LOBA-139500 format. One record per atom (N, C-alpha, C): atom name; x, z, y. Coordinates in nm, 2 decimals. Layout:
BEGIN
+------+--------+--------+--------+
| site |      x |      z |      y |
+------+--------+--------+--------+
|   CA |      X |      Z |      Y |
...
+------+--------+--------+--------+
REM end
This chain:
BEGIN
+------+--------+--------+--------+
| site |      x |      z |      y |
+------+--------+--------+--------+
|    N |  10.95 |  11.84 |  10.25 |
|   CA |  10.85 |  11.75 |  10.32 |
|    C |  10.73 |  11.84 |  10.31 |
|    N |  10.65 |  11.91 |  10.41 |
|   CA |  10.54 |  11.98 |  10.32 |
|    C |  10.40 |  11.92 |  10.34 |
|    N |  10.33 |  11.92 |  10.33 |
|   CA |  10.15 |  11.85 |  10.37 |
|    C |  10.09 |  11.96 |  10.30 |
|    N |   9.97 |  11.88 |  10.38 |
|   CA |   9.87 |  11.99 |  10.36 |
|    C |   9.74 |  11.87 |  10.35 |
|    N |   9.64 |  11.87 |  10.21 |
|   CA |   9.51 |  11.78 |  10.22 |
|    C |   9.45 |  11.85 |  10.32 |
|    N |   9.34 |  11.75 |  10.42 |
|   CA |   9.28 |  11.78 |  10.53 |
|    C |   9.10 |  11.74 |  10.41 |
|    N |   9.01 |  11.82 |  10.39 |
|   CA |   8.91 |  11.79 |  10.34 |
|    C |   8.81 |  11.69 |  10.40 |
|    N |   8.84 |  11.67 |  10.55 |
|   CA |   8.81 |  11.64 |  10.64 |
|    C |   8.81 |  11.49 |  10.63 |
|    N |   8.78 |  11.40 |  10.60 |
|   CA |   8.84 |  11.25 |  10.64 |
|    C |   8.84 |  11.22 |  10.73 |
|    N |   8.74 |  11.27 |  10.86 |
|   CA |   8.73 |  11.24 |  11.01 |
|    C |   8.86 |  11.28 |  11.06 |
|    N |   8.92 |  11.22 |  11.19 |
|   CA |   9.00 |  11.28 |  11.28 |
|    C |   8.86 |  11.38 |  11.35 |
|    N |   8.95 |  11.51 |  11.38 |
|   CA |   8.89 |  11.60 |  11.48 |
|    C |   8.84 |  11.55 |  11.59 |
|    N |   8.94 |  11.50 |  11.63 |
|   CA |   8.85 |  11.42 |  11.80 |
|    C |   8.78 |  11.32 |  11.85 |
|    N |   8.74 |  11.23 |  11.71 |
|   CA |   8.63 |  11.12 |  11.69 |
|    C |   8.50 |  11.12 |  11.64 |
|    N |   8.47 |  11.03 |  11.71 |
|   CA |   8.29 |  11.05 |  11.73 |
|    C |   8.24 |  10.99 |  11.58 |
|    N |   8.19 |  10.98 |  11.54 |
|   CA |   8.15 |  10.93 |  11.36 |
|    C |   8.01 |  10.79 |  11.42 |
|    N |   7.96 |  10.71 |  11.36 |
|   CA |   7.83 |  10.66 |  11.37 |
|    C |   7.76 |  10.59 |  11.25 |
|    N |   7.64 |  10.62 |  11.20 |
|   CA |   7.62 |  10.57 |  11.07 |
|    C |   7.45 |  10.48 |  11.11 |
|    N |   7.44 |  10.41 |  11.03 |
|   CA |   7.32 |  10.37 |  11.04 |
|    C |   7.21 |  10.35 |  10.90 |
|    N |   7.09 |  10.38 |  10.96 |
|   CA |   7.00 |  10.34 |  10.80 |
|    C |   6.91 |  10.24 |  10.84 |
|    N |   6.77 |  10.25 |  10.78 |
|   CA |   6.72 |  10.11 |  10.84 |
|    C |   6.63 |  10.16 |  10.90 |
|    N |   6.63 |  10.26 |  10.97 |
|   CA |   6.56 |  10.32 |  11.10 |
|    C |   6.60 |  10.34 |  11.20 |
|    N |   6.73 |  10.45 |  11.17 |
|   CA |   6.78 |  10.53 |  11.27 |
|    C |   6.87 |  10.49 |  11.30 |
|    N |   7.01 |  10.53 |  11.39 |
|   CA |   7.10 |  10.54 |  11.44 |
|    C |   7.18 |  10.69 |  11.41 |
|    N |   7.26 |  10.73 |  11.31 |
|   CA |   7.32 |  10.89 |  11.35 |
|    C |   7.47 |  10.87 |  11.47 |
|    N |   7.46 |  10.99 |  11.51 |
|   CA |   7.58 |  10.99 |  11.52 |
|    C |   7.62 |  11.17 |  11.52 |
|    N |   7.78 |  11.18 |  11.49 |
|   CA |   7.86 |  11.33 |  11.49 |
|    C |   7.93 |  11.33 |  11.55 |
|    N |   7.89 |  11.45 |  11.68 |
|   CA |   7.98 |  11.48 |  11.81 |
|    C |   8.07 |  11.57 |  11.72 |
|    N |   8.20 |  11.59 |  11.69 |
|   CA |   8.26 |  11.69 |  11.67 |
|    C |   8.29 |  11.78 |  11.78 |
|    N |   8.24 |  11.92 |  11.74 |
|   CA |   8.22 |  12.06 |  11.79 |
|    C |   8.35 |  12.18 |  11.73 |
|    N |   8.40 |  12.20 |  11.83 |
|   CA |   8.54 |  12.30 |  11.82 |
|    C |   8.50 |  12.40 |  11.76 |
|    N |   8.55 |  12.44 |  11.68 |
|   CA |   8.55 |  12.51 |  11.56 |
|    C |   8.39 |  12.57 |  11.50 |
|    N |   8.33 |  12.45 |  11.48 |
|   CA |   8.20 |  12.47 |  11.43 |
|    C |   8.14 |  12.28 |  11.39 |
|    N |   8.05 |  12.34 |  11.28 |
|   CA |   8.04 |  12.16 |  11.23 |
|    C |   7.99 |  12.10 |  11.30 |
|    N |   7.97 |  11.94 |  11.30 |
|   CA |   8.02 |  11.86 |  11.40 |
|    C |   7.80 |  11.87 |  11.47 |
|    N |   7.76 |  11.80 |  11.58 |
|   CA |   7.69 |  11.80 |  11.63 |
|    C |   7.65 |  11.64 |  11.59 |
|    N |   7.52 |  11.64 |  11.51 |
|   CA |   7.49 |  11.50 |  11.44 |
|    C |   7.32 |  11.52 |  11.50 |
|    N |   7.33 |  11.36 |  11.60 |
|   CA |   7.23 |  11.31 |  11.68 |
|    C |   7.14 |  11.23 |  11.60 |
|    N |   6.99 |  11.20 |  11.65 |
|   CA |   6.94 |  11.05 |  11.60 |
|    C |   6.91 |  10.99 |  11.69 |
|    N |   6.88 |  10.83 |  11.75 |
|   CA |   6.86 |  10.73 |  11.79 |
|    C |   6.79 |  10.64 |  11.69 |
|    N |   6.65 |  10.61 |  11.74 |
|   CA |   6.56 |  10.49 |  11.69 |
|    C |   6.69 |  10.35 |  11.67 |
|    N |   6.67 |  10.27 |  11.56 |
|   CA |   6.73 |  10.14 |  11.57 |
|    C |   6.67 |  10.02 |  11.66 |
|    N |   6.69 |  10.05 |  11.79 |
|   CA |   6.62 |   9.97 |  11.89 |
|    C |   6.76 |   9.97 |  11.93 |
|    N |   6.73 |   9.84 |  12.03 |
|   CA |   6.81 |   9.88 |  12.17 |
|    C |   6.84 |   9.92 |  12.28 |
|    N |   6.69 |  10.01 |  12.34 |
|   CA |   6.75 |  10.16 |  12.39 |
|    C |   6.79 |  10.26 |  12.31 |
|    N |   6.78 |  10.25 |  12.18 |
|   CA |   6.81 |  10.46 |  12.12 |
|    C |   6.98 |  10.34 |  12.07 |
|    N |   6.98 |  10.21 |  12.04 |
|   CA |   7.16 |  10.22 |  12.03 |
|    C |   7.19 |  10.20 |  12.15 |
|    N |   7.15 |  10.22 |  12.33 |
|   CA |   7.23 |  10.19 |  12.45 |
|    C |   7.23 |  10.39 |  12.45 |
|    N |   7.08 |  10.44 |  12.42 |
|   CA |   7.16 |  10.56 |  12.47 |
|    C |   7.27 |  10.62 |  12.31 |
|    N |   7.28 |  10.56 |  12.24 |
|   CA |   7.39 |  10.65 |  12.11 |
|    C |   7.52 |  10.63 |  12.15 |
|    N |   7.49 |  10.48 |  12.24 |
|   CA |   7.67 |  10.44 |  12.31 |
|    C |   7.70 |  10.51 |  12.42 |
|    N |   7.58 |  10.56 |  12.55 |
|   CA |   7.58 |  10.63 |  12.65 |
|    C |   7.64 |  10.77 |  12.56 |
|    N |   7.60 |  10.80 |  12.50 |
|   CA |   7.64 |  10.98 |  12.44 |
|    C |   7.76 |  10.97 |  12.34 |
|    N |   7.82 |  10.84 |  12.30 |
|   CA |   7.98 |  10.83 |  12.27 |
|    C |   8.00 |  10.82 |  12.37 |
|    N |   7.99 |  10.74 |  12.50 |
|   CA |   8.08 |  10.74 |  12.57 |
|    C |   8.10 |  10.83 |  12.69 |
|    N |   8.04 |  10.96 |  12.71 |
|   CA |   8.03 |  11.03 |  12.77 |
|    C |   8.07 |  11.11 |  12.73 |
|    N |   8.13 |  11.16 |  12.58 |
|   CA |   8.26 |  11.20 |  12.46 |
|    C |   8.37 |  11.22 |  12.47 |
|    N |   8.44 |  11.34 |  12.56 |
|   CA |   8.52 |  11.29 |  12.59 |
|    C |   8.67 |  11.41 |  12.56 |
|    N |   8.73 |  11.41 |  12.49 |
|   CA |   8.81 |  11.51 |  12.46 |
|    C |   8.99 |  11.45 |  12.40 |
|    N |   9.04 |  11.54 |  12.45 |
|   CA |   9.23 |  11.51 |  12.44 |
|    C |   9.21 |  11.47 |  12.29 |
|    N |   9.31 |  11.31 |  12.28 |
|   CA |   9.33 |  11.32 |  12.12 |
|    C |   9.44 |  11.40 |  12.10 |
|    N |   9.49 |  11.41 |  11.94 |
|   CA |   9.61 |  11.48 |  11.91 |
|    C |   9.71 |  11.41 |  12.02 |
|    N |   9.90 |  11.49 |  11.99 |
|   CA |   9.96 |  11.39 |  12.06 |
|    C |  10.04 |  11.31 |  11.92 |
|    N |  10.09 |  11.22 |  11.90 |
|   CA |  10.14 |  11.18 |  11.86 |
|    C |  10.26 |  11.22 |  11.80 |
|    N |  10.35 |  11.24 |  11.63 |
|   CA |  10.41 |  11.34 |  11.58 |
|    C |  10.54 |  11.28 |  11.65 |
|    N |  10.63 |  11.38 |  11.70 |
|   CA |  10.73 |  11.33 |  11.79 |
|    C |  10.85 |  11.34 |  11.63 |
|    N |  10.94 |  11.21 |  11.59 |
|   CA |  11.06 |  11.18 |  11.47 |
|    C |  11.16 |  11.22 |  11.54 |
|    N |  11.20 |  11.25 |  11.48 |
|   CA |  11.36 |  11.31 |  11.52 |
|    C |  11.46 |  11.24 |  11.35 |
|    N |  11.57 |  11.14 |  11.44 |
|   CA |  11.70 |  11.09 |  11.36 |
|    C |  11.74 |  11.23 |  11.26 |
|    N |  11.77 |  11.16 |  11.11 |
|   CA |  11.82 |  11.27 |  11.04 |
|    C |  11.96 |  11.31 |  11.06 |
|    N |  12.05 |  11.44 |  10.99 |
|   CA |  12.18 |  11.44 |  11.02 |
|    C |  12.20 |  11.36 |  10.95 |
|    N |  12.36 |  11.31 |  11.04 |
|   CA |  12.44 |  11.22 |  10.91 |
|    C |  12.51 |  11.28 |  10.82 |
|    N |  12.45 |  11.20 |  10.73 |
|   CA |  12.55 |  11.27 |  10.55 |
|    C |  12.68 |  11.21 |  10.57 |
|    N |  12.71 |  11.13 |  10.62 |
|   CA |  12.86 |  11.06 |  10.61 |
|    C |  12.95 |  11.08 |  10.75 |
|    N |  13.03 |  11.18 |  10.68 |
|   CA |  13.17 |  11.14 |  10.82 |
|    C |  13.23 |  10.99 |  10.89 |
|    N |  13.22 |  10.96 |  10.98 |
|   CA |  13.30 |  10.88 |  10.99 |
|    C |  13.47 |  10.84 |  11.00 |
|    N |  13.52 |  10.76 |  10.93 |
|   CA |  13.68 |  10.80 |  10.96 |
|    C |  13.74 |  10.72 |  11.00 |
|    N |  13.81 |  10.74 |  11.13 |
|   CA |  13.89 |  10.65 |  11.23 |
|    C |  14.03 |  10.64 |  11.21 |
|    N |  14.05 |  10.52 |  11.18 |
|   CA |  14.20 |  10.46 |  11.17 |
|    C |  14.22 |  10.40 |  11.32 |
|    N |  14.36 |  10.43 |  11.26 |
|   CA |  14.47 |  10.40 |  11.39 |
|    C |  14.50 |  10.25 |  11.31 |
|    N |  14.55 |  10.15 |  11.41 |
|   CA |  14.67 |  10.01 |  11.36 |
|    C |  14.54 |   9.89 |  11.31 |
|    N |  14.63 |   9.80 |  11.33 |
|   CA |  14.54 |   9.70 |  11.17 |
|    C |  14.58 |   9.69 |  11.10 |
|    N |  14.51 |   9.71 |  11.02 |
|   CA |  14.46 |   9.73 |  10.88 |
|    C |  14.46 |   9.56 |  10.81 |
|    N |  14.52 |   9.54 |  10.69 |
|   CA |  14.58 |   9.44 |  10.58 |
|    C |  14.49 |   9.37 |  10.51 |
|    N |  14.45 |   9.29 |  10.47 |
|   CA |  14.34 |   9.22 |  10.44 |
|    C |  14.28 |   9.32 |  10.29 |
|    N |  14.42 |   9.40 |  10.26 |
|   CA |  14.38 |   9.47 |  10.06 |
|    C |  14.37 |   9.58 |  10.13 |
|    N |  14.34 |   9.65 |  10.22 |
|   CA |  14.40 |   9.76 |  10.27 |
|    C |  14.20 |   9.74 |  10.34 |
|    N |  14.13 |   9.66 |  10.40 |
|   CA |  14.04 |   9.69 |  10.39 |
|    C |  13.89 |   9.67 |  10.36 |
|    N |  13.95 |   9.57 |  10.21 |
|   CA |  13.86 |   9.53 |  10.09 |
|    C |  13.89 |   9.71 |  10.06 |
|    N |  14.01 |   9.75 |  10.02 |
|   CA |  14.00 |   9.90 |   9.97 |
|    C |  13.91 |  10.03 |  10.00 |
|    N |  13.88 |  10.01 |  10.20 |
|   CA |  13.81 |  10.09 |  10.25 |
|    C |  13.68 |  10.01 |  10.21 |
|    N |  13.64 |   9.91 |  10.21 |
|   CA |  13.54 |   9.83 |  10.20 |
|    C |  13.47 |   9.90 |  10.07 |
|    N |  13.54 |   9.91 |   9.99 |
|   CA |  13.45 |   9.93 |   9.83 |
|    C |  13.48 |  10.15 |   9.81 |
|    N |  13.55 |  10.17 |   9.90 |
|   CA |  13.51 |  10.33 |   9.87 |
|    C |  13.45 |  10.39 |  10.00 |
|    N |  13.36 |  10.32 |  10.10 |
|   CA |  13.26 |  10.29 |  10.13 |
|    C |  13.14 |  10.28 |  10.06 |
|    N |  13.13 |  10.23 |  10.00 |
|   CA |  13.00 |  10.11 |   9.88 |
|    C |  13.00 |  10.26 |   9.78 |
|    N |  13.15 |  10.26 |   9.74 |
|   CA |  13.19 |  10.36 |   9.60 |
|    C |  13.07 |  10.50 |   9.68 |
|    N |  13.11 |  10.53 |   9.80 |
|   CA |  13.06 |  10.67 |   9.85 |
|    C |  12.94 |  10.67 |   9.83 |
|    N |  12.86 |  10.58 |   9.88 |
|   CA |  12.74 |  10.49 |   9.93 |
|    C |  12.66 |  10.44 |   9.79 |
|    N |  12.65 |  10.48 |   9.68 |
|   CA |  12.63 |  10.44 |   9.55 |
|    C |  12.58 |  10.32 |   9.54 |
|    N |  12.64 |  10.24 |   9.63 |
|   CA |  12.60 |  10.13 |   9.62 |
|    C |  12.70 |  10.01 |   9.49 |
|    N |  12.71 |   9.92 |   9.45 |
|   CA |  12.82 |   9.84 |   9.34 |
|    C |  12.83 |   9.71 |   9.42 |
|    N |  12.93 |   9.70 |   9.45 |
|   CA |  12.96 |   9.52 |   9.51 |
|    C |  12.92 |   9.48 |   9.39 |
|    N |  12.87 |   9.33 |   9.38 |
|   CA |  12.86 |   9.21 |   9.26 |
|    C |  12.99 |   9.19 |   9.21 |
+------+--------+--------+--------+
REM end
C-alpha cells in the first residue's frame, strides 16, 4: 500500500473559519489557486454575513474510497462423508497450523 502526504491539512472541499479579537475570517478553497480569505467584523451582522457566505458555498465532496475484499489466501477443502472425532480434531489442528495459530 502506498500513500502520499498532503501538506495541506484542510480538505479540498471544506470552508475553514477562524476568529481573533475583532474579526471572523473564512477561507474558501479555489480550484487550482490559493484559498480566498475574507474578513468580517466580530458582530452579529458580521457573523451572519460570514455564515451566509459559507452556506452559499457549494462544492462536490470527494467520493468515499471503495473497499474491495482481499483475495482468499487459503483454499477451501471440501470433505465428503461424516468425520470421526479424531479426524475432525486432526483437520482443525491442520487448519490452525496453516493459519499459524497454536491451540492452548
